[in-house]
C-alpha positions in Angstrom: 118.4 -20.4 -119.6 118.2 -22.5 -116.5 115.1 -24.5 -116.0 113.5 -24.5 -112.6 114.1 -27.4 -110.4 111.2 -29.7 -110.2 109.8 -30.5 -106.8 109.6 -34.1 -106.2 106.7 -35.9 -104.5 108.8 -36.8 -101.5 109.6 -33.1 -100.9 105.9 -32.2 -100.9 104.6 -35.0 -98.6 106.1 -33.8 -95.3 104.6 -30.4 -95.8 101.1 -31.7 -96.6 101.3 -34.2 -93.8 102.2 -31.3 -91.4 99.1 -29.3 -92.6 96.7 -32.2 -92.3 98.1 -33.1 -88.9 97.6 -29.6 -87.6 94.0 -29.6 -88.7 93.4 -32.9 -87.1 95.0 -31.7 -83.9 92.8 -28.6 -83.7 89.7 -30.8 -84.3 90.5 -33.6 -82.0 92.3 -31.6 -79.4 89.3 -30.3 -77.4 87.8 -33.8 -77.3 91.0 -35.2 -76.1 91.5 -32.6 -73.4 87.9 -33.0 -72.1 87.8 -35.0 -68.8 86.6 -38.5 -68.9 83.1 -39.2 -67.5 83.1 -40.5 -63.9 81.2 -43.8 -63.7 80.4 -43.0 -60.0 76.8 -41.5 -59.8 76.6 -38.0 -58.4 74.3 -37.1 -55.5 71.9 -35.4 -57.9 71.5 -38.7 -59.8 70.2 -40.5 -56.7 66.5 -40.8 -56.1 64.9 -38.1 -54.0 63.2 -40.7 -51.7 66.7 -42.0 -50.7 68.1 -38.6 -49.8 65.2 -36.5 -48.6 63.7 -37.5 -45.2 59.9 -37.2 -45.3 59.2 -37.8 -41.6 56.4 -39.9 -40.1 52.7 -39.7 -40.9 51.7 -38.0 -37.7 54.3 -35.2 -38.1 53.2 -34.5 -41.7 49.5 -34.4 -40.8 50.2 -32.2 -37.8 52.3 -29.7 -39.7 49.7 -29.6 -42.6 46.5 -29.4 -40.6 47.2 -28.4 -36.9 50.4 -26.4 -36.6 49.0 -23.2 -38.0 46.7 -22.8 -34.9 48.4 -24.9 -32.2 52.1 -24.1 -33.1 54.8 -26.3 -34.5 55.5 -27.9 -31.1 52.0 -27.6 -29.7 52.8 -24.4 -27.8 49.5 -22.7 -28.8 48.8 -19.4 -30.4 46.1 -16.8 -30.7 44.1 -19.1 -32.9 44.4 -22.3 -30.8 45.3 -23.4 -27.3 48.4 -25.3 -26.3 48.4 -29.0 -26.7 51.3 -29.7 -24.4 50.0 -32.0 -21.6 46.5 -32.5 -22.9 47.0 -36.2 -23.2 46.1 -38.8 -25.8 42.4 -39.1 -24.7 41.8 -35.4 -25.4 43.3 -35.6 -28.9 41.5 -38.8 -29.8 38.2 -37.4 -28.6 38.4 -34.1 -30.6 39.6 -35.9 -33.8 37.3 -39.0 -33.6 34.2 -36.8 -33.0 35.1 -34.5 -35.9 35.3 -31.5 -33.7 38.8 -30.9 -34.9 40.2 -29.6 -37.2 38.0 -26.5 -37.8 38.1 -24.1 -40.7 37.4 -21.1 -38.5 37.5 -20.2 -34.9 34.2 -21.1 -33.0 33.2 -21.0 -29.4 32.0 -24.6 -29.4 32.9 -27.1 -32.0 30.0 -29.4 -33.0 30.2 -33.1 -33.7 30.5 -34.1 -37.3 32.1 -36.8 -39.4 35.8 -37.2 -38.6 38.2 -35.7 -41.1 40.9 -38.3 -40.6 40.9 -42.0 -40.8 41.4 -44.2 -37.7 45.1 -44.7 -38.7 45.7 -41.0 -39.2 44.1 -40.2 -35.9 46.3 -42.7 -34.1 49.4 -41.2 -35.8 48.3 -37.7 -34.7 47.7 -38.9 -31.1 51.2 -40.3 -30.9 52.7 -37.1 -32.4 51.0 -34.8 -30.0 52.0 -37.1 -27.1 55.6 -36.5 -28.1 55.2 -32.9 -26.9 55.2 -34.2 -23.3 53.2 -33.3 -20.3 51.2 -36.5 -19.6 47.5 -36.1 -19.5 44.7 -38.7 -19.5 45.3 -41.7 -21.7 42.6 -43.4 -23.9 40.5 -45.5 -21.5 40.4 -49.3 -21.9 36.8 -50.2 -21.2 35.1 -53.4 -19.9 31.5 -54.4 -19.5 29.8 -52.6 -16.6 26.7 -52.8 -14.5 23.8 -50.9 -16.1 22.0 -50.3 -12.8 25.1 -48.7 -11.2 25.7 -46.8 -14.4 22.2 -45.3 -14.2 23.0 -43.9 -10.7 26.3 -42.4 -11.9 24.5 -40.9 -14.9 21.7 -39.4 -12.8 24.1 -37.8 -10.4 26.8 -36.5 -12.7 25.4 -36.3 -16.3 21.7 -35.9 -16.4 21.7 -32.3 -15.1 23.3 -31.1 -18.3 22.7 -33.9 -20.9 19.1 -34.6 -19.8 17.6 -37.6 -18.1 17.5 -39.5 -21.4 20.9 -38.2 -22.8 19.2 -36.0 -25.4 21.3 -32.9 -24.6 20.2 -29.5 -23.4 21.0 -25.8 -24.0 23.4 -24.2 -21.5 24.5 -20.6 -21.0 26.2 -18.2 -23.4 25.4 -20.2 -26.5 26.9 -23.4 -25.2 25.0 -26.7 -25.2 25.4 -30.2 -23.8 25.3 -32.4 -26.9 23.2 -35.6 -27.1 25.0 -38.8 -26.3 23.3 -41.1 -28.8 26.0 -40.9 -31.5 28.9 -41.1 -29.0 30.8 -44.4 -28.8 31.7 -45.9 -25.4 35.3 -44.8 -25.7 34.3 -41.3 -26.6 32.0 -41.1 -23.5 34.8 -42.3 -21.3 37.2 -39.9 -22.9 34.8 -37.0 -22.2 34.5 -38.1 -18.6 38.2 -38.0 -18.1 39.0 -34.9 -20.2 36.0 -32.6 -19.6 35.7 -31.0 -23.1 34.1 -27.5 -23.3 32.2 -26.6 -20.2 32.0 -30.1 -19.0 34.0 -30.8 -15.8 36.7 -33.5 -15.9 36.2 -36.5 -13.6 39.6 -38.0 -12.7 40.0 -41.4 -11.1 39.7 -39.9 -7.6 36.1 -38.8 -8.5 34.9 -41.7 -10.7 36.8 -45.0 -10.7 37.4 -47.0 -13.8 34.7 -49.4 -12.7 32.2 -46.5 -12.4 33.2 -45.3 -15.9 32.6 -48.8 -17.2 29.2 -48.8 -15.6 28.4 -45.4 -17.0 29.3 -46.3 -20.6 27.2 -49.5 -20.4 24.2 -47.4 -19.3 24.8 -44.8 -22.1 24.8 -47.7 -24.6 21.5 -48.7 -23.2 20.2 -45.2 -23.8 21.2 -45.5 -27.4 18.9 -48.5 -27.8 16.0 -46.7 -26.2 15.9 -43.7 -28.5 12.6 -44.7 -30.1 9.4 -43.1 -28.8 6.5 -45.4 -29.8 4.1 -43.5 -27.6 4.0 -40.4 -29.8 5.8 -37.1 -30.1 8.9 -37.2 -27.8 8.7 -33.4 -27.3 12.5 -33.2 -27.4 12.8 -36.0 -24.8 12.4 -33.5 -21.9 11.5 -36.2 -19.5 8.1 -37.4 -18.1 7.6 -34.5 -15.7 8.1 -31.8 -18.3 6.1 -33.7 -20.9 3.2 -34.2 -18.4 3.3 -30.5 -17.6 3.2 -29.5 -21.2 0.2 -31.9 -21.8 -1.7 -30.3 -18.9 -1.0 -26.8 -20.3 -2.3 -27.9 -23.7 -5.5 -29.3 -22.2 -6.0 -26.1 -20.1 -5.6 -23.9 -23.1 -8.2 -26.0 -24.9 -10.6 -25.7 -22.0 -10.2 -21.9 -21.8 -10.7 -21.6 -25.6 -13.8 -23.8 -25.4 -15.4 -21.7 -22.5 -14.8 -18.4 -24.3 -16.4 -19.8 -27.5 -19.4 -21.0 -25.5 -19.6 -17.6 -23.9 -19.7 -15.8 -27.2 -22.4 -18.1 -28.5 -24.6 -17.5 -25.4 -24.2 -13.7 -25.8 -25.6 -13.9 -29.4 
């Protein structure tokens, strides 16, 4: 009987080596075939600030707070008038006096604390000016003559704002506001722009020197707000206050005569 031929170690080694090599090739193969990482950073790896333009401060503020009513390019809409050509003085006046922006549509915006800082107001003024159209610029003021300013005020301002600058009620719910809280620049801006029902006074009507005189006089009015003599009665002026005093005295006299008459009849 023939004995089976023994398989030597050298004959088995190549077969085992082939099996082990196949297993290693299947395990390592996908890793070897994967592309090598690129050391160059991709655009997504860069910082957003370096790739995304954010625009200047005035543009951002305008788009956030003004464009919904006045349009992206200041063209106006049903909620707000056009800003093209209004000029820097008009924008600075409305923002520095807190009349704009408003949360709802009103016939006459009232003075209040400004919503924006001085820097933001300046940025918005520059942005609106980029819409074009010119318009009055922010006045540069100089000290003026108070006596001349009093004459300018009496002729052009007192009929609406009162002899003492305390304001007055106008027609259709409008009013001329008091001038005590207005700065000299805001007074000059109002003169040139003519906000609300107020007429505008261009340089052909009031010169820069007359505007300087006027603002100096209005500053004087601000220092004369106190009324040490008693009740100011709304600062209606001496004529109106004297008339009210006479009416009060007359009413007291009539009441006294009637009371004496009733006592005599008893």
